[in-house]
N, C-alpha and C positions, 0 to 999 in steps of 0.2 A: 532631805535626807540630811544627815548628820554624821562628820566624819569627825573621830575620834583624835588625838594627838599621835595615834601611832599609824595611822592612813588607813584605816578598816572602818568601813562606815556602820554604821549599825546595826544592819542587815545581815554583814558580812563578820560580825564580831559573835560567838570566838571564830576564827580562822581553821577549816576544814584542815587537818593535817593526814587526814588518813588519804587525800589523793597522792596519787604516784608526781613524784619531783622530775621531770625530766632533765639532763645534765646535757648542754651541749656537746659537739661531738669534740673529742679531744680533753673533756673536762677534768677535773679531778682525779679518778679514777686513772687516767693516763698519767698523771704526774705522779701519782704515790707508787706507781709501778715501774718507773724508769727510778726511782729514788731509792727503791728495794733493789735493783740492777746494780745502782752505783755502790750501795752500801755494802752489796755482796762481792764485788768485784775489789771493793779496797778490802774486806777482809780476804780476802785470797791473794792478794797482793801481801798484804802487815806477814798473816799466816805463812807463806812462802817465805818471806825475808826472814821469820823468826825459826823455820826450820821444823814446822808443824808437817811439810808432807814427807820428809823422810819416814823408810820404814814404817809405811801404814798397810802391813801386810797382817798385822791383826787387830783387834777389836779397840784395843787401848790407845794405839795412836789413831785410828780412824776417828773415834770419839774425840782426842785432844785436838785433832783439824777441826772436826764440826766445832766445837767450842770455841776456836778459837777464830773461825770464819765469823761466828754467828757475835761473836764477844770482842771484835778486833777493838775497840775503844780501849778496853783494860790491857791490852799489850802495850798500849804507848804509855800508860802509867809504871810499866813495868809488873804486873802481875803475869807469873809463870801459869799457863793453862795445861801444860804437862801430866796426862794422868799416869802415876807411876803405880 
């Protein structure tokens, strides 16, 4: 049995990528979900501090607030996301 520099034997090459890849419990999927929650919490905090949640009774202020939460890094560089 010959092993190539990639670690596969000749009988194993090419590797079968059609097989299901199992993740350990609490793997990468959990970390990305936690990162999304943290991103949104920061967005809500910054949008609130920039007064995007005031007067959210009509469509324009609601859209402005949603944009501010989703695009909060733009708030840090001074871009106004209030829809007029």
